N, CA, C and O atoms as a Maestro MAE file, in Angstrom:
{
 s_m_m2io_version
 :::
 2.0.0
}

f_m_ct {
 s_m_title
 :::
 protein
 m_atom[256] {
  # First column is atom index #
  i_m_mmod_type
  r_m_x_coord
  r_m_y_coord
  r_m_z_coord
  i_m_residue_number
  s_m_chain_name
  s_m_pdb_residue_name
  s_m_pdb_atom_name
  i_m_atomic_number
  :::
  1 25 23.377 34.143 5.602 1 A "UNK " " N  " 7
  2 3 24.309 33.468 4.734 1 A "UNK " " CA " 6
  3 2 24.532 32.046 5.253 1 A "UNK " " C  " 6
  4 15 24.889 31.857 6.416 1 A "UNK " " O  " 8
  5 25 24.325 31.066 4.407 2 A "UNK " " N  " 7
  6 3 24.542 29.672 4.775 2 A "UNK " " CA " 6
  7 2 26.009 29.306 4.608 2 A "UNK " " C  " 6
  8 15 26.656 29.713 3.643 2 A "UNK " " O  " 8
  9 25 26.523 28.541 5.550 3 A "UNK " " N  " 7
  10 3 27.900 28.068 5.496 3 A "UNK " " CA " 6
  11 2 27.874 26.549 5.588 3 A "UNK " " C  " 6
  12 15 27.323 25.989 6.535 3 A "UNK " " O  " 8
  13 25 28.469 25.886 4.607 4 A "UNK " " N  " 7
  14 3 28.494 24.427 4.600 4 A "UNK " " CA " 6
  15 2 29.607 23.933 5.497 4 A "UNK " " C  " 6
  16 15 30.753 24.365 5.369 4 A "UNK " " O  " 8
  17 25 29.276 23.028 6.406 5 A "UNK " " N  " 7
  18 3 30.269 22.412 7.286 5 A "UNK " " CA " 6
  19 2 30.119 20.904 7.181 5 A "UNK " " C  " 6
  20 15 29.010 20.381 7.293 5 A "UNK " " O  " 8
  21 25 31.211 20.210 6.969 6 A "UNK " " N  " 7
  22 3 31.173 18.763 6.875 6 A "UNK " " CA " 6
  23 2 31.487 18.175 8.241 6 A "UNK " " C  " 6
  24 15 32.379 18.650 8.943 6 A "UNK " " O  " 8
  25 25 30.746 17.138 8.610 7 A "UNK " " N  " 7
  26 3 30.986 16.442 9.871 7 A "UNK " " CA " 6
  27 2 31.484 15.038 9.555 7 A "UNK " " C  " 6
  28 15 30.839 14.292 8.818 7 A "UNK " " O  " 8
  29 25 32.613 14.692 10.106 8 A "UNK " " N  " 7
  30 3 33.182 13.359 9.888 8 A "UNK " " CA " 6
  31 2 32.323 12.300 10.579 8 A "UNK " " C  " 6
  32 15 31.609 12.593 11.538 8 A "UNK " " O  " 8
  33 25 32.401 11.081 10.084 9 A "UNK " " N  " 7
  34 3 31.681 9.963 10.708 9 A "UNK " " CA " 6
  35 2 32.046 9.878 12.179 9 A "UNK " " C  " 6
  36 15 33.217 9.969 12.547 9 A "UNK " " O  " 8
  37 25 31.035 9.702 13.014 10 A "UNK " " N  " 7
  38 3 31.259 9.608 14.457 10 A "UNK " " CA " 6
  39 2 31.244 10.939 15.172 10 A "UNK " " C  " 6
  40 15 31.413 10.980 16.390 10 A "UNK " " O  " 8
  41 25 31.048 12.024 14.453 11 A "UNK " " N  " 7
  42 3 31.028 13.362 15.055 11 A "UNK " " CA " 6
  43 2 29.747 13.604 15.841 11 A "UNK " " C  " 6
  44 15 28.697 13.038 15.538 11 A "UNK " " O  " 8
  45 25 29.853 14.437 16.832 12 A "UNK " " N  " 7
  46 3 28.692 14.938 17.569 12 A "UNK " " CA " 6
  47 2 28.488 16.376 17.132 12 A "UNK " " C  " 6
  48 15 29.398 17.197 17.242 12 A "UNK " " O  " 8
  49 25 27.300 16.682 16.639 13 A "UNK " " N  " 7
  50 3 26.987 18.026 16.175 13 A "UNK " " CA " 6
  51 2 25.804 18.529 16.996 13 A "UNK " " C  " 6
  52 15 24.765 17.871 17.052 13 A "UNK " " O  " 8
  53 25 25.953 19.686 17.629 14 A "UNK " " N  " 7
  54 3 24.895 20.249 18.474 14 A "UNK " " CA " 6
  55 2 24.407 21.557 17.873 14 A "UNK " " C  " 6
  56 15 25.198 22.379 17.409 14 A "UNK " " O  " 8
  57 25 23.097 21.735 17.888 15 A "UNK " " N  " 7
  58 3 22.488 22.949 17.366 15 A "UNK " " CA " 6
  59 2 21.605 23.573 18.437 15 A "UNK " " C  " 6
  60 15 20.897 22.860 19.148 15 A "UNK " " O  " 8
  61 25 21.640 24.879 18.557 16 A "UNK " " N  " 7
  62 3 20.658 25.595 19.369 16 A "UNK " " CA " 6
  63 2 19.327 25.489 18.647 16 A "UNK " " C  " 6
  64 15 19.292 25.432 17.418 16 A "UNK " " O  " 8
  65 25 18.256 25.462 19.378 17 A "UNK " " N  " 7
  66 3 16.934 25.245 18.778 17 A "UNK " " CA " 6
  67 2 16.505 26.319 17.790 17 A "UNK " " C  " 6
  68 15 15.641 26.059 16.952 17 A "UNK " " O  " 8
  69 25 17.072 27.508 17.857 18 A "UNK " " N  " 7
  70 3 16.676 28.558 16.922 18 A "UNK " " CA " 6
  71 2 17.639 28.679 15.730 18 A "UNK " " C  " 6
  72 15 17.465 29.549 14.876 18 A "UNK " " O  " 8
  73 25 18.650 27.806 15.677 19 A "UNK " " N  " 7
  74 3 19.597 27.841 14.568 19 A "UNK " " CA " 6
  75 2 19.046 27.037 13.395 19 A "UNK " " C  " 6
  76 15 18.848 25.828 13.514 19 A "UNK " " O  " 8
  77 25 18.797 27.694 12.268 20 A "UNK " " N  " 7
  78 3 18.337 26.928 11.106 20 A "UNK " " CA " 6
  79 2 19.454 25.976 10.651 20 A "UNK " " C  " 6
  80 15 20.616 26.375 10.569 20 A "UNK " " O  " 8
  81 25 19.104 24.742 10.362 21 A "UNK " " N  " 7
  82 3 20.093 23.784 9.884 21 A "UNK " " CA " 6
  83 2 19.438 22.845 8.877 21 A "UNK " " C  " 6
  84 15 18.215 22.727 8.816 21 A "UNK " " O  " 8
  85 25 20.272 22.188 8.096 22 A "UNK " " N  " 7
  86 3 19.790 21.389 6.980 22 A "UNK " " CA " 6
  87 2 20.765 20.259 6.718 22 A "UNK " " C  " 6
  88 15 21.976 20.428 6.866 22 A "UNK " " O  " 8
  89 25 20.247 19.118 6.333 23 A "UNK " " N  " 7
  90 3 21.086 18.007 5.913 23 A "UNK " " CA " 6
  91 2 20.592 17.562 4.545 23 A "UNK " " C  " 6
  92 15 19.427 17.197 4.386 23 A "UNK " " O  " 8
  93 25 21.476 17.592 3.567 24 A "UNK " " N  " 7
  94 3 21.101 17.221 2.197 24 A "UNK " " CA " 6
  95 2 20.821 15.718 2.123 24 A "UNK " " C  " 6
  96 15 21.276 14.958 2.978 24 A "UNK " " O  " 8
  97 25 20.084 15.296 1.114 25 A "UNK " " N  " 7
  98 3 19.810 13.861 0.942 25 A "UNK " " CA " 6
  99 2 21.111 13.063 0.780 25 A "UNK " " C  " 6
  100 15 22.090 13.547 0.212 25 A "UNK " " O  " 8
  101 25 21.091 11.856 1.285 26 A "UNK " " N  " 7
  102 3 22.238 10.964 1.152 26 A "UNK " " CA " 6
  103 2 22.232 10.368 -0.252 26 A "UNK " " C  " 6
  104 15 21.344 9.588 -0.596 26 A "UNK " " O  " 8
  105 25 23.206 10.730 -1.047 27 A "UNK " " N  " 7
  106 3 23.289 10.223 -2.424 27 A "UNK " " CA " 6
  107 2 24.291 9.069 -2.531 27 A "UNK " " C  " 6
  108 15 24.614 8.620 -3.631 27 A "UNK " " O  " 8
  109 25 24.773 8.600 -1.396 28 A "UNK " " N  " 7
  110 3 25.736 7.508 -1.341 28 A "UNK " " CA " 6
  111 2 24.989 6.167 -1.294 28 A "UNK " " C  " 6
  112 15 23.815 6.108 -0.926 28 A "UNK " " O  " 8
  113 25 25.684 5.109 -1.670 29 A "UNK " " N  " 7
  114 3 25.118 3.761 -1.565 29 A "UNK " " CA " 6
  115 2 25.199 3.249 -0.125 29 A "UNK " " C  " 6
  116 15 24.617 2.215 0.203 29 A "UNK " " O  " 8
  117 25 25.919 3.973 0.729 30 A "UNK " " N  " 7
  118 3 26.105 3.576 2.125 30 A "UNK " " CA " 6
  119 2 25.110 4.329 3.002 30 A "UNK " " C  " 6
  120 15 24.941 5.541 2.867 30 A "UNK " " O  " 8
  121 25 24.450 3.597 3.905 31 A "UNK " " N  " 7
  122 3 23.487 4.215 4.820 31 A "UNK " " CA " 6
  123 2 24.147 5.277 5.684 31 A "UNK " " C  " 6
  124 15 25.307 5.136 6.070 31 A "UNK " " O  " 8
  125 25 23.425 6.320 5.983 32 A "UNK " " N  " 7
  126 3 23.896 7.364 6.883 32 A "UNK " " CA " 6
  127 2 23.020 7.297 8.127 32 A "UNK " " C  " 6
  128 15 21.865 7.724 8.097 32 A "UNK " " O  " 8
  129 25 23.554 6.770 9.204 33 A "UNK " " N  " 7
  130 3 22.805 6.626 10.448 33 A "UNK " " CA " 6
  131 2 23.015 7.870 11.305 33 A "UNK " " C  " 6
  132 15 24.114 8.421 11.362 33 A "UNK " " O  " 8
  133 25 21.964 8.295 11.957 34 A "UNK " " N  " 7
  134 3 22.063 9.452 12.844 34 A "UNK " " CA " 6
  135 2 21.115 9.263 14.013 34 A "UNK " " C  " 6
  136 15 20.035 8.692 13.862 34 A "UNK " " O  " 8
  137 25 21.514 9.735 15.150 35 A "UNK " " N  " 7
  138 3 20.675 9.753 16.340 35 A "UNK " " CA " 6
  139 2 20.419 11.208 16.680 35 A "UNK " " C  " 6
  140 15 21.333 12.030 16.627 35 A "UNK " " O  " 8
  141 25 19.197 11.527 17.024 36 A "UNK " " N  " 7
  142 3 18.895 12.894 17.417 36 A "UNK " " CA " 6
  143 2 18.275 12.909 18.798 36 A "UNK " " C  " 6
  144 15 17.544 11.994 19.178 36 A "UNK " " O  " 8
  145 25 18.570 13.938 19.530 37 A "UNK " " N  " 7
  146 3 17.987 14.157 20.851 37 A "UNK " " CA " 6
  147 2 17.465 15.580 20.858 37 A "UNK " " C  " 6
  148 15 18.216 16.527 20.628 37 A "UNK " " O  " 8
  149 25 16.192 15.728 21.120 38 A "UNK " " N  " 7
  150 3 15.578 17.044 21.212 38 A "UNK " " CA " 6
  151 2 15.145 17.231 22.660 38 A "UNK " " C  " 6
  152 15 14.356 16.447 23.187 38 A "UNK " " O  " 8
  153 25 15.660 18.261 23.293 39 A "UNK " " N  " 7
  154 3 15.352 18.510 24.700 39 A "UNK " " CA " 6
  155 2 14.770 19.903 24.860 39 A "UNK " " C  " 6
  156 15 15.162 20.839 24.163 39 A "UNK " " O  " 8
  157 25 13.841 20.025 25.777 40 A "UNK " " N  " 7
  158 3 13.251 21.325 26.068 40 A "UNK " " CA " 6
  159 2 12.931 21.393 27.552 40 A "UNK " " C  " 6
  160 15 12.658 20.373 28.185 40 A "UNK " " O  " 8
  161 25 12.966 22.567 28.088 41 A "UNK " " N  " 7
  162 3 12.593 22.789 29.483 41 A "UNK " " CA " 6
  163 2 11.100 22.494 29.630 41 A "UNK " " C  " 6
  164 15 10.301 22.932 28.802 41 A "UNK " " O  " 8
  165 25 10.724 21.771 30.654 42 A "UNK " " N  " 7
  166 3 9.329 21.413 30.873 42 A "UNK " " CA " 6
  167 2 8.409 22.605 31.076 42 A "UNK " " C  " 6
  168 15 7.193 22.486 30.931 42 A "UNK " " O  " 8
  169 25 8.986 23.752 31.411 43 A "UNK " " N  " 7
  170 3 8.170 24.954 31.607 43 A "UNK " " CA " 6
  171 2 8.029 25.766 30.332 43 A "UNK " " C  " 6
  172 15 7.261 26.728 30.291 43 A "UNK " " O  " 8
  173 25 8.755 25.395 29.301 44 A "UNK " " N  " 7
  174 3 8.730 26.155 28.043 44 A "UNK " " CA " 6
  175 2 7.416 25.932 27.301 44 A "UNK " " C  " 6
  176 15 6.793 24.876 27.415 44 A "UNK " " O  " 8
  177 25 7.011 26.936 26.548 45 A "UNK " " N  " 7
  178 3 5.846 26.794 25.681 45 A "UNK " " CA " 6
  179 2 6.325 26.154 24.387 45 A "UNK " " C  " 6
  180 15 7.112 26.746 23.649 45 A "UNK " " O  " 8
  181 25 5.853 24.954 24.117 46 A "UNK " " N  " 7
  182 3 6.281 24.201 22.943 46 A "UNK " " CA " 6
  183 2 5.392 24.573 21.769 46 A "UNK " " C  " 6
  184 15 4.167 24.484 21.861 46 A "UNK " " O  " 8
  185 25 5.997 24.985 20.677 47 A "UNK " " N  " 7
  186 3 5.248 25.448 19.517 47 A "UNK " " CA " 6
  187 2 4.459 24.318 18.864 47 A "UNK " " C  " 6
  188 15 4.994 23.236 18.621 47 A "UNK " " O  " 8
  189 25 3.199 24.573 18.586 48 A "UNK " " N  " 7
  190 3 2.359 23.601 17.874 48 A "UNK " " CA " 6
  191 2 2.801 23.476 16.422 48 A "UNK " " C  " 6
  192 15 2.395 22.540 15.733 48 A "UNK " " O  " 8
  193 25 3.631 24.406 15.948 49 A "UNK " " N  " 7
  194 3 4.123 24.359 14.567 49 A "UNK " " CA " 6
  195 2 5.406 23.537 14.435 49 A "UNK " " C  " 6
  196 15 5.875 23.293 13.324 49 A "UNK " " O  " 8
  197 25 5.973 23.110 15.567 50 A "UNK " " N  " 7
  198 3 7.192 22.308 15.515 50 A "UNK " " CA " 6
  199 2 6.868 20.964 14.885 50 A "UNK " " C  " 6
  200 15 5.816 20.389 15.165 50 A "UNK " " O  " 8
  201 25 7.759 20.452 14.035 51 A "UNK " " N  " 7
  202 3 7.499 19.192 13.346 51 A "UNK " " CA " 6
  203 2 7.564 17.993 14.282 51 A "UNK " " C  " 6
  204 15 7.059 16.924 13.938 51 A "UNK " " O  " 8
  205 25 8.166 18.142 15.447 52 A "UNK " " N  " 7
  206 3 8.215 17.047 16.421 52 A "UNK " " CA " 6
  207 2 7.096 17.275 17.437 52 A "UNK " " C  " 6
  208 15 7.097 18.268 18.164 52 A "UNK " " O  " 8
  209 25 6.167 16.367 17.477 53 A "UNK " " N  " 7
  210 3 5.052 16.462 18.419 53 A "UNK " " CA " 6
  211 2 4.865 15.115 19.111 53 A "UNK " " C  " 6
  212 15 5.126 14.067 18.520 53 A "UNK " " O  " 8
  213 25 4.423 15.144 20.334 54 A "UNK " " N  " 7
  214 3 4.067 13.901 21.022 54 A "UNK " " CA " 6
  215 2 2.911 14.208 21.965 54 A "UNK " " C  " 6
  216 15 2.622 15.366 22.268 54 A "UNK " " O  " 8
  217 25 2.266 13.155 22.414 55 A "UNK " " N  " 7
  218 3 1.160 13.374 23.342 55 A "UNK " " CA " 6
  219 2 1.666 13.211 24.778 55 A "UNK " " C  " 6
  220 15 2.817 12.835 25.001 55 A "UNK " " O  " 8
  221 25 0.809 13.492 25.730 56 A "UNK " " N  " 7
  222 3 1.197 13.483 27.156 56 A "UNK " " CA " 6
  223 2 1.687 12.112 27.611 56 A "UNK " " C  " 6
  224 15 2.465 12.034 28.562 56 A "UNK " " O  " 8
  225 25 1.260 11.033 26.967 57 A "UNK " " N  " 7
  226 3 1.678 9.691 27.359 57 A "UNK " " CA " 6
  227 2 3.149 9.426 27.061 57 A "UNK " " C  " 6
  228 15 3.725 8.497 27.627 57 A "UNK " " O  " 8
  229 25 3.766 10.204 26.200 58 A "UNK " " N  " 7
  230 3 5.145 9.980 25.810 58 A "UNK " " CA " 6
  231 2 6.135 10.893 26.514 58 A "UNK " " C  " 6
  232 15 7.338 10.789 26.274 58 A "UNK " " O  " 8
  233 25 5.671 11.768 27.357 59 A "UNK " " N  " 7
  234 3 6.583 12.698 28.032 59 A "UNK " " CA " 6
  235 2 7.438 11.985 29.063 59 A "UNK " " C  " 6
  236 15 6.961 11.077 29.743 59 A "UNK " " O  " 8
  237 25 8.690 12.383 29.189 60 A "UNK " " N  " 7
  238 3 9.593 11.821 30.199 60 A "UNK " " CA " 6
  239 2 9.127 12.290 31.569 60 A "UNK " " C  " 6
  240 15 8.621 13.402 31.717 60 A "UNK " " O  " 8
  241 25 9.298 11.456 32.540 61 A "UNK " " N  " 7
  242 3 8.868 11.777 33.904 61 A "UNK " " CA " 6
  243 2 10.085 11.940 34.824 61 A "UNK " " C  " 6
  244 15 11.151 11.390 34.548 61 A "UNK " " O  " 8
  245 25 9.926 12.681 35.897 62 A "UNK " " N  " 7
  246 3 10.951 12.808 36.918 62 A "UNK " " CA " 6
  247 2 11.990 13.883 36.672 62 A "UNK " " C  " 6
  248 15 13.027 13.897 37.334 62 A "UNK " " O  " 8
  249 25 11.738 14.783 35.735 63 A "UNK " " N  " 7
  250 3 12.700 15.836 35.442 63 A "UNK " " CA " 6
  251 2 12.173 17.209 35.823 63 A "UNK " " C  " 6
  252 15 12.652 18.211 35.293 63 A "UNK " " O  " 8
  253 25 11.220 17.285 36.706 64 A "UNK " " N  " 7
  254 3 10.615 18.568 37.105 64 A "UNK " " CA " 6
  255 2 11.585 19.423 37.883 64 A "UNK " " C  " 6
  256 15 11.239 20.531 38.293 64 A "UNK " " O  " 8
  :::
 }
 m_bond[255] {
  # First column is bond index #
  i_m_from
  i_m_to
  i_m_order
  :::
  1 1 2 1
  2 2 3 1
  3 3 4 2
  4 3 5 1
  5 5 6 1
  6 6 7 1
  7 7 8 2
  8 7 9 1
  9 9 10 1
  10 10 11 1
  11 11 12 2
  12 11 13 1
  13 13 14 1
  14 14 15 1
  15 15 16 2
  16 15 17 1
  17 17 18 1
  18 18 19 1
  19 19 20 2
  20 19 21 1
  21 21 22 1
  22 22 23 1
  23 23 24 2
  24 23 25 1
  25 25 26 1
  26 26 27 1
  27 27 28 2
  28 27 29 1
  29 29 30 1
  30 30 31 1
  31 31 32 2
  32 31 33 1
  33 33 34 1
  34 34 35 1
  35 35 36 2
  36 35 37 1
  37 37 38 1
  38 38 39 1
  39 39 40 2
  40 39 41 1
  41 41 42 1
  42 42 43 1
  43 43 44 2
  44 43 45 1
  45 45 46 1
  46 46 47 1
  47 47 48 2
  48 47 49 1
  49 49 50 1
  50 50 51 1
  51 51 52 2
  52 51 53 1
  53 53 54 1
  54 54 55 1
  55 55 56 2
  56 55 57 1
  57 57 58 1
  58 58 59 1
  59 59 60 2
  60 59 61 1
  61 61 62 1
  62 62 63 1
  63 63 64 2
  64 63 65 1
  65 65 66 1
  66 66 67 1
  67 67 68 2
  68 67 69 1
  69 69 70 1
  70 70 71 1
  71 71 72 2
  72 71 73 1
  73 73 74 1
  74 74 75 1
  75 75 76 2
  76 75 77 1
  77 77 78 1
  78 78 79 1
  79 79 80 2
  80 79 81 1
  81 81 82 1
  82 82 83 1
  83 83 84 2
  84 83 85 1
  85 85 86 1
  86 86 87 1
  87 87 88 2
  88 87 89 1
  89 89 90 1
  90 90 91 1
  91 91 92 2
  92 91 93 1
  93 93 94 1
  94 94 95 1
  95 95 96 2
  96 95 97 1
  97 97 98 1
  98 98 99 1
  99 99 100 2
  100 99 101 1
  101 101 102 1
  102 102 103 1
  103 103 104 2
  104 103 105 1
  105 105 106 1
  106 106 107 1
  107 107 108 2
  108 107 109 1
  109 109 110 1
  110 110 111 1
  111 111 112 2
  112 111 113 1
  113 113 114 1
  114 114 115 1
  115 115 116 2
  116 115 117 1
  117 117 118 1
  118 118 119 1
  119 119 120 2
  120 119 121 1
  121 121 122 1
  122 122 123 1
  123 123 124 2
  124 123 125 1
  125 125 126 1
  126 126 127 1
  127 127 128 2
  128 127 129 1
  129 129 130 1
  130 130 131 1
  131 131 132 2
  132 131 133 1
  133 133 134 1
  134 134 135 1
  135 135 136 2
  136 135 137 1
  137 137 138 1
  138 138 139 1
  139 139 140 2
  140 139 141 1
  141 141 142 1
  142 142 143 1
  143 143 144 2
  144 143 145 1
  145 145 146 1
  146 146 147 1
  147 147 148 2
  148 147 149 1
  149 149 150 1
  150 150 151 1
  151 151 152 2
  152 151 153 1
  153 153 154 1
  154 154 155 1
  155 155 156 2
  156 155 157 1
  157 157 158 1
  158 158 159 1
  159 159 160 2
  160 159 161 1
  161 161 162 1
  162 162 163 1
  163 163 164 2
  164 163 165 1
  165 165 166 1
  166 166 167 1
  167 167 168 2
  168 167 169 1
  169 169 170 1
  170 170 171 1
  171 171 172 2
  172 171 173 1
  173 173 174 1
  174 174 175 1
  175 175 176 2
  176 175 177 1
  177 177 178 1
  178 178 179 1
  179 179 180 2
  180 179 181 1
  181 181 182 1
  182 182 183 1
  183 183 184 2
  184 183 185 1
  185 185 186 1
  186 186 187 1
  187 187 188 2
  188 187 189 1
  189 189 190 1
  190 190 191 1
  191 191 192 2
  192 191 193 1
  193 193 194 1
  194 194 195 1
  195 195 196 2
  196 195 197 1
  197 197 198 1
  198 198 199 1
  199 199 200 2
  200 199 201 1
  201 201 202 1
  202 202 203 1
  203 203 204 2
  204 203 205 1
  205 205 206 1
  206 206 207 1
  207 207 208 2
  208 207 209 1
  209 209 210 1
  210 210 211 1
  211 211 212 2
  212 211 213 1
  213 213 214 1
  214 214 215 1
  215 215 216 2
  216 215 217 1
  217 217 218 1
  218 218 219 1
  219 219 220 2
  220 219 221 1
  221 221 222 1
  222 222 223 1
  223 223 224 2
  224 223 225 1
  225 225 226 1
  226 226 227 1
  227 227 228 2
  228 227 229 1
  229 229 230 1
  230 230 231 1
  231 231 232 2
  232 231 233 1
  233 233 234 1
  234 234 235 1
  235 235 236 2
  236 235 237 1
  237 237 238 1
  238 238 239 1
  239 239 240 2
  240 239 241 1
  241 241 242 1
  242 242 243 1
  243 243 244 2
  244 243 245 1
  245 245 246 1
  246 246 247 1
  247 247 248 2
  248 247 249 1
  249 249 250 1
  250 250 251 1
  251 251 252 2
  252 251 253 1
  253 253 254 1
  254 254 255 1
  255 255 256 2
  :::
 }
}
């Protein structure tokens, strides 16, 4: 069952990686800016089906 929750401007919203979530299209004349941070344990098996992919040159260093 989906539950709609509104987040006020300036809110921080955190999701567990297995929680399905959705953001509807912005139908306002005002831009909706958002910053996202996706973090994973370096030992985790990262799914090739995940929509976020990067190559080895873009991986963060020093977090082993």
